[in-house]
C-alpha positions as CSV (number, residue, x, y, z in Angstrom):
1,M,24.0,0.9,7.5
2,T,20.3,2.2,7.4
3,I,19.9,6.3,7.2
4,A,16.8,8.9,7.5
5,L,15.2,10.1,4.3
6,S,14.0,13.3,3.8
7,I,11.8,14.7,0.4
8,A,10.9,18.2,1.1
9,D,9.0,20.1,-1.7
10,V,9.7,18.7,-4.2
11,N,8.3,18.9,-8.1
12,V,9.3,17.2,-11.1
13,T,8.1,18.6,-14.4
14,L,8.2,15.8,-17.6
15,G,7.2,17.4,-20.8
16,H,3.8,19.3,-20.2
17,N,3.4,17.1,-16.9
18,H,3.4,18.8,-13.4
19,V,4.0,15.0,-12.2
20,L,5.6,15.7,-8.8
21,K,3.4,18.7,-6.9
22,G,5.1,20.2,-3.7
23,V,6.0,16.7,-2.3
24,S,7.4,16.2,0.9
25,L,7.9,13.1,3.1
26,D,10.2,11.9,6.3
27,V,11.2,8.1,6.7
28,E,13.1,7.3,9.7
29,P,16.0,4.9,10.0
30,G,14.4,1.1,9.0
31,E,11.3,2.2,8.4
32,F,9.7,0.6,5.7
33,V,7.0,3.0,4.0
34,T,5.0,2.3,1.1
35,L,4.3,4.5,-1.7
36,L,0.3,3.7,-3.1
37,G,-1.5,5.0,-5.6
38,A,-3.6,4.6,-8.7
39,S,-0.9,4.7,-12.2
40,G,0.2,8.2,-12.8
41,S,-0.4,9.0,-9.0
42,G,3.6,10.3,-8.9
43,K,4.5,7.6,-6.8
44,S,7.3,5.7,-9.8
45,T,8.9,8.9,-10.6
46,L,9.1,9.7,-6.7
47,L,11.1,6.4,-6.6
48,N,12.8,7.1,-9.2
49,V,13.8,10.8,-7.8
50,I,15.2,8.7,-4.3
51,A,17.5,6.5,-6.3
52,G,18.9,9.4,-8.4
53,L,17.1,7.9,-12.0
54,Q,15.1,11.2,-11.9
55,G,16.2,14.9,-11.3
56,V,14.4,17.8,-9.7
57,D,12.9,21.0,-10.5
58,S,13.1,22.0,-7.3
59,G,13.3,20.3,-4.0
60,H,15.0,18.7,-1.6
61,V,16.2,15.2,-0.7
62,A,18.3,14.2,1.9
63,F,19.9,11.4,3.0
64,D,20.7,11.7,7.2
65,G,20.2,15.4,6.7
66,Q,22.7,15.7,3.7
67,N,21.4,16.6,0.4
68,V,22.1,14.5,-2.6
69,E,18.9,15.8,-5.4
70,N,22.9,16.4,-7.6
71,R,24.5,13.4,-6.9
72,P,24.3,11.0,-9.3
73,P,23.0,6.7,-9.2
74,Q,26.0,5.4,-8.1
75,K,27.2,7.5,-5.4
76,R,24.0,7.3,-3.5
77,N,24.3,3.8,-1.6
78,V,21.0,3.1,-3.1
79,G,20.0,-0.5,-3.3
80,V,16.8,-1.0,-6.5
81,V,14.7,-4.2,-6.7
82,F,13.1,-3.3,-10.2
83,Q,9.7,-5.1,-11.0
84,S,11.5,-7.1,-13.9
85,Y,14.2,-8.0,-11.6
86,A,16.5,-7.2,-14.3
87,L,18.9,-10.8,-14.5
88,F,21.7,-11.0,-15.8
89,P,21.0,-13.8,-17.8
90,H,24.4,-14.5,-18.9
91,M,25.6,-14.8,-14.9
92,S,25.2,-17.4,-12.2
93,I,23.0,-16.7,-9.2
94,G,26.4,-15.5,-7.3
95,E,27.4,-13.1,-10.1
96,N,25.1,-11.7,-10.1
97,V,24.3,-11.5,-6.5
98,S,27.8,-10.4,-6.3
99,F,27.9,-8.1,-9.1
100,P,27.8,-5.1,-7.1
101,L,30.9,-5.6,-5.4
102,L,32.3,-5.9,-9.1
103,A,31.5,-2.6,-9.7
104,A,33.4,-1.8,-6.5
105,R,36.4,-3.6,-7.3
106,R,36.4,-5.7,-4.6
107,P,38.4,-8.9,-3.8
108,A,37.0,-12.4,-5.9
109,K,36.6,-13.9,-2.1
110,D,34.7,-11.0,-0.3
111,R,32.1,-11.3,-3.3
112,K,31.6,-14.9,-3.0
113,A,31.7,-14.5,1.0
114,V,28.9,-11.5,0.4
115,A,27.0,-13.9,-2.3
116,E,26.7,-16.2,-0.1
117,Q,25.7,-15.3,2.7
118,M,23.2,-13.1,1.1
119,L,21.1,-16.6,-0.8
120,A,21.4,-17.6,3.0
121,L,19.3,-14.2,4.1
122,V,17.1,-14.8,0.7
123,Q,16.8,-18.7,2.4
124,L,18.4,-19.4,-1.1
125,P,21.8,-21.1,-0.1
126,G,23.9,-23.4,-1.8
127,M,22.2,-22.0,-5.5
128,A,25.2,-19.6,-6.4
129,D,26.4,-21.7,-9.2
130,R,22.7,-22.2,-10.7
131,S,21.8,-19.7,-14.0
132,P,18.5,-16.8,-13.6
133,A,16.7,-19.2,-15.6
134,S,16.5,-22.4,-14.1
135,L,14.2,-20.2,-11.1
136,S,11.2,-19.7,-10.4
137,G,9.5,-16.3,-10.3
138,G,9.4,-16.0,-6.7
139,Q,13.2,-17.6,-6.5
140,R,13.9,-14.9,-9.5
141,Q,12.7,-12.0,-7.0
142,R,14.7,-13.0,-3.9
143,V,18.2,-13.1,-6.1
144,A,16.9,-9.9,-6.7
145,L,16.4,-8.9,-2.8
146,A,19.4,-9.9,-2.3
147,R,21.4,-8.2,-5.1
148,A,20.3,-5.4,-4.2
149,L,21.0,-6.3,-0.4
150,A,25.3,-7.4,-1.3
151,S,26.7,-3.7,-1.4
152,D,24.8,-3.0,1.9
153,P,23.3,-0.2,0.7
154,G,21.6,2.8,3.1
155,I,17.9,2.3,1.7
156,L,16.4,-0.3,-0.2
157,L,13.7,0.4,-3.5
158,L,11.7,-1.6,-4.2
159,D,9.5,-0.9,-7.6
160,E,6.4,-3.4,-7.6
161,P,8.5,-5.5,-6.8
162,M,5.7,-8.1,-6.8
163,A,3.8,-7.2,-10.0
164,A,5.1,-10.2,-11.5
165,L,3.7,-12.9,-8.7
166,D,0.4,-14.8,-9.3
167,K,-1.5,-14.2,-5.6
168,Q,-0.1,-16.9,-4.1
169,L,3.3,-16.5,-3.8
170,R,2.5,-12.3,-4.0
171,E,1.5,-13.2,-0.4
172,H,4.0,-15.8,0.6
173,M,6.6,-13.1,-0.6
174,Q,4.8,-9.8,1.3
175,V,5.7,-12.5,4.2
176,E,9.7,-13.1,3.1
177,I,10.6,-9.8,1.9
178,T,8.9,-7.9,5.1
179,R,10.7,-10.6,7.4
180,I,14.3,-10.2,5.8
181,Q,14.2,-6.0,6.0
182,R,12.7,-6.1,9.8
183,Q,16.6,-8.3,9.8
184,V,18.1,-6.4,8.3
185,G,16.5,-3.0,9.6
186,I,17.3,-1.4,6.5
187,T,15.1,2.3,5.5
188,T,12.9,0.6,3.1
189,V,10.6,2.5,0.0
190,S,8.5,0.5,-2.2
191,V,6.0,1.2,-4.6
192,T,2.7,-0.3,-5.8
193,H,-0.7,0.0,-6.8
194,D,-2.1,-3.2,-4.1
195,Q,-3.9,-1.8,-1.9
196,T,-3.5,-5.3,0.2
197,E,0.1,-5.6,-0.8
198,A,1.0,-1.4,1.3
199,L,-1.4,-2.8,4.0
200,T,0.1,-6.0,4.5
201,M,4.2,-5.0,4.3
202,S,4.0,-1.0,5.8
203,D,5.6,0.4,9.0
204,R,3.3,3.8,7.1
205,V,1.7,4.4,4.0
206,A,1.5,7.2,1.8
207,I,-1.2,7.6,-0.2
208,M,-0.9,9.5,-3.2
209,R,-2.8,11.6,-5.6
210,D,-1.5,13.6,-9.0
211,G,1.8,13.7,-8.2
212,R,0.5,14.6,-4.0
213,L,0.4,13.2,-0.7
214,V,-3.1,13.5,0.5
215,Q,-2.1,11.4,3.7
216,V,0.4,9.0,4.7
217,A,-0.1,7.4,8.2
218,S,-0.6,3.9,9.7
219,P,-1.8,1.4,8.3
220,E,-4.9,0.7,10.7
221,D,-5.2,4.8,11.0
222,L,-5.2,5.3,7.1
223,Y,-7.9,2.1,7.4
224,R,-10.1,2.9,10.2
225,R,-9.4,7.5,9.9
226,P,-9.0,8.6,6.4
227,A,-8.4,12.1,5.4
228,D,-11.2,12.0,2.8
229,S,-13.5,10.2,1.0
230,Y,-11.1,9.1,-1.8
231,V,-8.3,7.7,0.7
232,A,-11.2,6.0,2.0
233,G,-12.7,4.5,-1.2
234,F,-9.1,3.3,-2.5
235,L,-8.2,1.5,0.7
236,G,-10.3,-1.1,0.2
237,E,-14.2,-0.8,0.3
238,A,-16.1,1.9,2.3
239,N,-19.4,2.7,2.8
240,L,-19.2,6.7,2.0
241,L,-22.1,8.6,3.8
242,P,-23.5,12.1,4.2
243,T,-23.6,13.0,7.5
244,L,-24.7,17.4,6.1
245,D,-28.4,18.2,8.0
246,G,-28.2,15.0,9.9
247,R,-29.4,13.0,7.6
248,I,-28.3,8.9,7.5
249,L,-26.8,9.0,10.5
250,D,-28.9,10.8,12.5
251,R,-29.7,7.7,15.2
252,V,-25.8,7.7,15.5
253,E,-24.9,9.1,19.2
254,G,-22.5,11.7,19.4
255,V,-22.4,11.8,15.9
256,D,-22.6,15.9,15.8
257,A,-20.5,16.9,12.4
258,D,-21.2,17.1,9.0
259,G,-19.2,15.5,6.7
260,T,-18.8,12.0,5.0
261,A,-19.6,9.5,7.4
262,V,-16.7,6.3,6.7
263,I,-18.7,2.7,7.3
264,R,-16.5,-0.3,6.8
265,P,-18.5,-3.6,4.8
266,E,-17.6,-5.6,7.9
267,D,-18.9,-2.9,10.4
268,L,-22.2,-3.7,9.6
269,T,-24.3,-7.3,9.8
270,I,-28.2,-7.8,9.6
271,V,-30.5,-7.1,12.4
272,R,-33.4,-9.1,12.4
273,D,-36.9,-7.6,12.7
274,D,-37.9,-8.7,16.5
275,E,-34.6,-7.0,17.4
276,A,-34.7,-3.5,18.7
277,A,-33.0,-0.9,16.5
278,P,-29.4,0.1,17.3
279,A,-27.8,3.0,17.3
280,W,-27.7,2.9,13.4
281,L,-30.1,1.1,10.9
282,V,-30.7,1.1,7.6
283,T,-33.3,-0.8,5.5
284,G,-33.1,-1.7,2.1
285,T,-33.5,-4.6,-0.8
286,V,-31.6,-7.2,-1.4
287,R,-29.5,-7.0,-4.5
288,L,-26.7,-9.2,-5.2
289,L,-24.9,-11.9,-2.3
290,S,-21.7,-13.7,-3.3
291,F,-20.0,-15.7,-1.8
292,Q,-16.2,-15.6,-1.4
293,G,-15.0,-17.6,0.5
294,N,-13.7,-16.9,4.1
295,R,-17.1,-14.3,3.9
296,F,-20.6,-13.4,1.7
297,R,-20.5,-10.5,0.6
298,L,-24.1,-8.4,0.2
299,E,-25.0,-5.6,-1.3
300,L,-28.1,-4.0,-0.3
301,E,-30.1,-0.8,-2.0
302,T,-32.1,1.8,0.5
303,D,-34.9,3.4,-0.3
304,A,-33.2,6.4,-0.4
305,G,-32.1,4.6,-3.1
306,R,-27.9,4.3,-2.1
307,R,-26.0,1.6,-2.3
308,I,-24.7,-0.5,1.0
309,V,-22.3,-3.3,0.8
310,C,-22.1,-6.0,4.3
311,S,-19.5,-8.5,4.7
312,L,-20.9,-11.2,6.3
313,P,-19.2,-13.9,8.1
314,S,-19.1,-17.4,5.5
315,A,-20.6,-19.3,8.3
316,M,-23.6,-17.8,8.9
317,D,-26.9,-19.0,7.8
318,V,-27.8,-16.3,4.9
319,S,-30.3,-18.3,2.6
320,S,-32.8,-15.6,4.0
321,L,-30.9,-13.0,1.7
322,T,-32.1,-13.8,-1.5
323,V,-32.1,-10.6,-4.0
324,G,-35.1,-8.8,-3.6
325,S,-35.9,-9.6,-0.4
326,R,-36.0,-6.9,2.3
327,A,-33.0,-6.6,4.6
328,R,-31.7,-4.4,8.1
329,L,-28.1,-3.8,7.8
330,A,-27.3,-1.7,11.3
331,C,-23.4,-0.6,12.9
332,R,-23.8,-2.2,16.7
333,D,-20.4,0.1,17.5
334,T,-20.2,3.5,16.9
335,Q,-16.8,3.9,17.4
336,R,-16.0,2.7,14.4
337,V,-17.9,5.4,12.5
338,H,-15.3,8.0,11.1
339,I,-16.4,11.0,9.7
340,I,-14.9,13.0,7.2
341,P,-15.1,16.9,7.9
342,L,-17.1,18.5,5.5
343,T,-15.3,20.0,2.5
344,E,-16.0,21.4,-0.8
345,D,-15.7,17.8,-1.3
346,T,-18.0,15.9,1.1
347,A,-20.4,18.8,0.1
348,T,-20.7,17.6,-3.8
349,L,-20.8,14.1,-2.2
350,A,-23.7,14.6,0.3
351,V,-25.6,16.7,-2.6
352,A,-25.0,14.7,-4.8
353,A,-26.4,11.8,-3.0
């Protein structure tokens, strides 16, 4: 079973802090949506509202059109994977997985069968008799996920599920959790502050800032077409360049809007001195060149004092790009330039530049 989730104009105040400010979000059945934001943005509070662990001051939370904001957590049929996994150390793995069924007074035979089924789903077959202490961090995470799915919930909630794992294991588990979610087809809402995790796992990402949703879109749309400079800068590196009065992008064909141009580092390339100038080109001084495995990261300071970041292939000959040398960077495809329309925010950015 999987259900649709609807959050409408939800407000939450904790003490004197207005944590959620009129948040509205619809999640389709089977969709994977990630709440992404900095610490204090309200993403964990919103997850707790969905789970029933946090009440609301106003607004509605609906599962398949039925309001549940006044329904206690145990009546919501929601599975939760906490950051700490919250496994019971005195129980075996099988007992941990089947615990929701024990609370629901399901027969022992059914509990055992479901535990075996869930452990097979998360690729831990034959481990029902093991103790949590004998498992690695990634294995404990899988057990926590199996337990969350054991009662066949309508919604799965993931609270920073990869925070305790090292980078390599975290990347592996991102793929595994996505595989399991797709296989089960369960509506899923996850919380993270890791941009790569959000982009890798989600059908859509909801960017939160100061208790509000700033933009909700597919990972590609967010990355390529951010709604404002905050989203552009938060979701990966971005060169944010004002276009007021034709400054900076006056040579970009087809760009006639004032605002802020967003150019990703990978959309810039080095241009030789003997090459004809492309649609947009900037000259400056190399301030930093660092090798990062699959790429070189180049920082250029323009003659106007602006910092431009460029990502270059690791196979490229960069021997001429020494600190203090001059270089030309270009965006050859103007379709890769996204213009954020002029607002008070972008006007302030342009003046400051």
